[in-house]
Structure formats: C-alpha cells, structure tokens
C-alpha positions as CSV (number, residue, x, y, z in Angstrom):
1,M,224.6,2.1,110.7
2,Q,225.1,5.8,110.1
3,N,226.1,6.1,113.8
4,E,228.6,3.3,113.5
5,I,230.2,4.8,110.4
6,E,230.4,8.2,112.0
7,K,232.1,6.6,115.0
8,I,234.7,5.0,112.8
9,E,235.3,8.2,111.0
10,A,235.9,10.0,114.3
11,E,238.2,7.3,115.6
12,I,240.5,7.4,112.5
13,Q,240.4,11.1,111.8
14,N,243.9,12.5,111.0
15,Q,245.5,9.0,111.4
16,S,247.9,7.4,108.9
17,A,246.7,4.5,106.9
18,V,248.5,2.0,109.2
19,E,247.1,3.7,112.3
20,A,243.6,3.7,110.9
21,L,243.8,0.0,110.0
22,L,245.0,-0.9,113.5
23,R,242.3,1.2,115.1
24,I,239.5,-0.4,113.0
25,A,240.9,-3.9,113.8
26,Q,240.7,-3.0,117.5
27,L,237.2,-1.7,117.2
28,F,236.0,-4.9,115.4
29,P,238.2,-7.8,116.6
30,G,238.1,-10.8,114.3
31,K,235.6,-9.0,112.0
32,V,237.9,-7.2,109.6
33,T,239.1,-8.6,106.3
34,F,241.1,-7.2,103.3
35,S,240.6,-8.2,99.7
36,T,243.6,-8.0,97.5
37,S,243.7,-8.3,93.7
38,L,247.5,-8.0,93.9
39,G,247.5,-4.5,92.3
40,L,249.9,-1.8,93.4
41,E,247.4,-0.3,96.0
42,D,246.6,-3.8,97.4
43,Q,250.3,-4.6,97.7
44,V,250.8,-1.5,99.8
45,I,247.9,-2.4,102.1
46,T,249.1,-6.0,102.3
47,Q,252.5,-4.7,103.4
48,M,250.9,-2.5,106.0
49,I,248.9,-5.4,107.4
50,L,251.3,-8.2,107.3
51,S,254.5,-6.3,108.2
52,N,252.9,-4.8,111.2
53,N,251.1,-8.0,112.3
54,L,247.8,-6.3,112.2
55,P,244.9,-8.6,113.2
56,I,243.2,-8.4,109.8
57,D,242.5,-11.3,107.5
58,V,243.7,-11.1,103.9
59,F,242.1,-12.9,101.0
60,T,242.2,-12.9,97.2
61,I,240.0,-14.3,94.4
62,D,241.5,-16.5,91.7
63,T,239.1,-16.4,88.8
64,W,240.9,-19.1,86.9
65,R,241.6,-16.5,84.2
66,L,244.5,-14.6,85.8
67,F,247.8,-13.6,84.2
68,D,250.7,-15.8,85.1
69,E,252.4,-12.6,86.4
70,T,249.5,-12.1,88.8
71,E,249.8,-15.6,90.2
72,K,253.6,-15.2,90.6
73,T,253.0,-11.9,92.5
74,L,250.8,-13.8,94.9
75,E,253.6,-16.4,95.4
76,R,256.3,-13.8,96.0
77,T,254.0,-11.9,98.4
78,I,253.4,-15.0,100.5
79,A,257.1,-15.9,100.5
80,R,258.0,-12.3,101.5
81,Y,255.7,-12.0,104.5
82,K,255.4,-15.7,105.5
83,K,251.7,-15.1,106.4
84,P,248.7,-16.8,104.9
85,I,246.5,-15.2,102.2
86,K,243.2,-17.1,101.8
87,I,242.4,-17.9,98.2
88,Y,238.8,-18.2,97.0
89,Y,237.8,-19.8,93.7
90,P,234.5,-19.6,91.7
91,D,232.0,-22.3,92.0
92,K,233.2,-25.0,89.7
93,N,229.7,-26.1,88.6
94,A,228.7,-22.5,87.7
95,V,231.8,-22.0,85.6
96,E,231.3,-25.4,83.8
97,E,227.7,-24.5,83.1
98,L,228.6,-21.0,81.7
99,V,231.4,-22.3,79.5
100,T,229.3,-25.2,78.2
101,K,226.4,-23.0,77.3
102,K,228.2,-19.9,76.0
103,G,231.8,-20.8,75.5
104,N,235.0,-19.4,76.9
105,F,234.6,-15.9,75.5
106,S,230.9,-15.1,75.9
107,F,231.9,-11.8,77.6
108,F,232.9,-10.3,74.3
109,A,229.3,-10.6,73.0
110,S,227.5,-8.2,75.3
111,I,227.8,-6.3,78.6
112,A,225.2,-8.6,80.1
113,N,227.3,-11.6,79.2
114,R,230.4,-9.9,80.7
115,Q,228.6,-9.1,83.9
116,E,227.4,-12.7,84.1
117,C,231.0,-13.9,83.8
118,C,232.2,-11.4,86.4
119,F,229.4,-12.4,88.8
120,I,230.3,-16.1,88.6
121,R,234.1,-15.6,88.8
122,K,234.3,-12.7,91.2
123,V,231.1,-11.5,92.9
124,E,229.9,-14.9,94.2
125,P,233.3,-15.8,95.6
126,L,233.5,-12.4,97.2
127,K,230.2,-12.9,99.0
128,R,231.5,-16.1,100.5
129,A,234.8,-14.4,101.4
130,L,233.0,-11.6,103.2
131,A,230.6,-13.8,105.2
132,G,230.8,-13.2,108.9
133,Y,232.9,-10.0,108.7
134,K,231.8,-6.5,109.6
135,I,234.5,-4.4,107.9
136,W,235.8,-4.9,104.3
137,I,239.2,-3.2,103.6
138,T,239.8,-2.3,99.9
139,G,242.6,-0.7,97.8
140,I,240.3,1.7,96.0
141,R,241.8,5.1,95.1
142,A,239.7,8.1,94.1
143,E,241.7,8.9,91.0
144,Q,241.2,5.5,89.5
145,S,237.9,6.5,87.9
146,S,235.4,9.4,87.9
147,S,232.9,7.3,89.7
148,R,235.3,6.6,92.6
149,T,235.9,10.3,93.3
150,K,232.4,10.3,94.8
151,M,233.2,7.6,97.4
152,D,234.0,8.2,101.1
153,A,236.8,6.6,103.0
154,V,234.3,4.8,105.2
155,E,231.1,3.7,103.5
156,W,228.1,1.2,103.7
157,D,228.0,-1.4,101.0
158,E,224.3,-2.2,100.6
159,N,224.8,-5.2,98.3
160,N,227.1,-7.0,100.7
161,Q,225.7,-5.6,103.9
162,I,229.1,-4.6,105.2
163,I,231.1,-1.4,106.0
164,K,233.9,-0.7,103.6
165,F,237.1,1.2,104.4
166,H,239.4,2.5,101.7
167,P,242.6,3.5,103.5
168,L,244.3,4.8,100.3
169,L,241.3,6.6,98.9
170,N,243.1,9.9,98.7
171,W,246.6,8.6,97.7
172,N,247.8,9.4,94.2
173,L,249.7,7.0,91.9
174,D,253.0,8.7,92.7
175,E,252.5,8.2,96.4
176,T,251.6,4.6,95.9
177,T,254.6,3.7,93.7
178,A,257.0,5.6,96.0
179,F,255.8,3.5,98.9
180,I,256.3,0.3,96.8
181,R,259.9,1.4,96.1
182,Q,260.6,2.6,99.7
183,H,259.6,-0.8,101.2
184,N,260.8,-3.0,98.3
185,I,257.4,-4.5,98.0
186,P,256.8,-7.3,95.4
187,Y,254.6,-6.1,92.6
188,N,253.1,-7.4,89.3
189,T,255.7,-6.9,86.6
190,L,252.9,-6.2,84.1
191,H,252.8,-2.7,85.6
192,N,256.2,-2.1,83.9
193,Q,254.5,-2.9,80.5
194,G,251.7,-0.3,80.7
195,Y,249.2,-2.4,82.5
196,V,247.7,-0.1,85.2
197,S,244.6,-1.9,86.3
198,I,245.0,-5.6,86.0
199,G,242.2,-8.1,86.1
200,C,241.5,-11.3,84.1
201,R,243.8,-12.1,81.2
202,P,241.3,-11.8,78.3
203,C,239.7,-8.7,79.7
204,T,242.8,-6.6,80.4
205,R,245.2,-4.8,78.1
206,A,248.0,-2.2,78.5
207,I,246.8,1.4,78.3
208,K,248.1,4.0,75.9
209,L,249.6,7.4,76.8
210,G,246.8,9.7,77.8
211,E,244.2,7.0,78.3
212,D,242.0,6.7,81.4
213,F,243.2,4.5,84.2
214,R,240.5,2.0,83.6
215,A,240.7,2.0,79.8
216,G,242.5,-1.3,79.7
217,R,239.7,-3.1,81.5
218,W,237.0,-4.6,79.3
219,W,238.6,-2.4,76.6
220,W,236.0,-3.4,73.9
221,E,233.1,-1.8,75.8
222,N,232.1,1.8,75.3
223,E,230.7,2.4,78.8
224,D,232.3,5.3,80.8
225,K,231.9,3.6,84.2
226,K,233.2,0.0,83.9
227,E,233.0,-2.1,87.0
228,C,233.0,-5.9,87.5
229,G,230.4,-5.8,90.3
230,L,232.7,-6.1,93.3
231,H,232.2,-2.5,94.0
232,N,228.7,-1.4,93.2
233,I,229.3,2.3,92.9
234,K,225.7,3.4,92.8
235,N,225.2,2.0,96.3
236,E,228.5,3.3,97.8
237,N,227.1,6.6,99.2
238,K,224.1,5.0,100.9
239,K,225.0,5.0,104.6
C-alpha cells in the first residue's frame, strides 16, 4: 500500500487539482468516488468533476436531519450540471431503534450518544457508499482544524480500507470562495449567515467572530478535536 500511495503522489506532483483528479481517475478506472456534503470545498470539487466530465462517481449522505438549505443546494447542483449524484440514507431500522430507545435528541446527553447517532446516520451509509472503490476523494482542507493539518494529500484510511485523496488540502478559505465566485457555483446560503462547517440541523450553529472553524459543530461539547467518524484522524497517517 505504501508503494501505491507513493506512486500516486509521484503521478500528481505539481499538478492542479483538476489535473490530479483526472490522473487518479485514469490510474484507477471505475474505482474512484467523491463524497460531497455540499459544503464550499465539496462544491468546488463537484464543479471540477462534473464540468470536466471526469470519470469519478459522486455521492452524498442524507442523514434525515439536514437543513432545508442543504437539500436545496443539492437540488440546485444537480440542476446546474445535469449529472447524477447518488444519495445514501441511513438504515431505517437502525434509526427507528435509536429514536425509540433514546429519543430524537440523545446526542445532547453524552459524546458516546452523539457518536452513536453519527455512526448510524453517517458512518454506516458511508461504508456502503465506499464499497468496491479504491480511491475516496474528499473536500478536507488543512486549515479546517488543528488535527487536519497533520494529514497528507494522499493517505491510507485504515477504517475503510481505502486510499483517500484530498485535492484541496492546502487551499485556504479565500481561495475556495474565490473559485466559487469565479465559476458561479451554487452554494449553501447558510454560509452567508455565519455557518462555516454545516452538518445536521440540530448539531450545527453559526460561529462567532474569532471562533474556530469547527466551533459550530456539536457546539455543546468541550472536546478540541470534534469529528463525526467519517474521517478517523488518528488513522490518517498510517500508510
């Protein structure tokens, strides 16, 4: 696996994000997929893939707790590019069991409860979405959190047994928003209201001036490194 990662790194060295995406798609035909949560970074990558007809599949996870604005962003994106975006949902029985036993807002009670909800609504659908692929494209940027600064552009995800590529890892927010404006890309209007990182409706708030990028996610928790489990940071650097 280390050799394969080094080969990818060599192949995409000094290439633009679009060039790197194309090269990876050529190296792994039919085995590359991109997960979008409809955030700014993901909208940039979606534009790169769909506008350039890159042979990369695109999917999103609908947790059944998304903002209306997020769902409208998905609709506008599909209308713009006229290309399919596969939608994955949580297992209905698992959601029913969780809500029956613990109610709709169990995640406020403890981190363990919140992680359980995230696993059912996000992690399990992700594993189904990634099945059969070799490369997982993400919209992670290093400046989003302190833990993400330790990540490499090409990495091995031990939990999902897949290689991950973060084409915008070294982009800053100004570069990202400039690309959005330049290409008139549809984006979530909540970004105009102080929502920087947008997830499920009950678990997301707008951030205040000077707050960390991730401060609006699971805002009642005191943990410094808050992740939902889609990106298991502690495993990211194991190649």
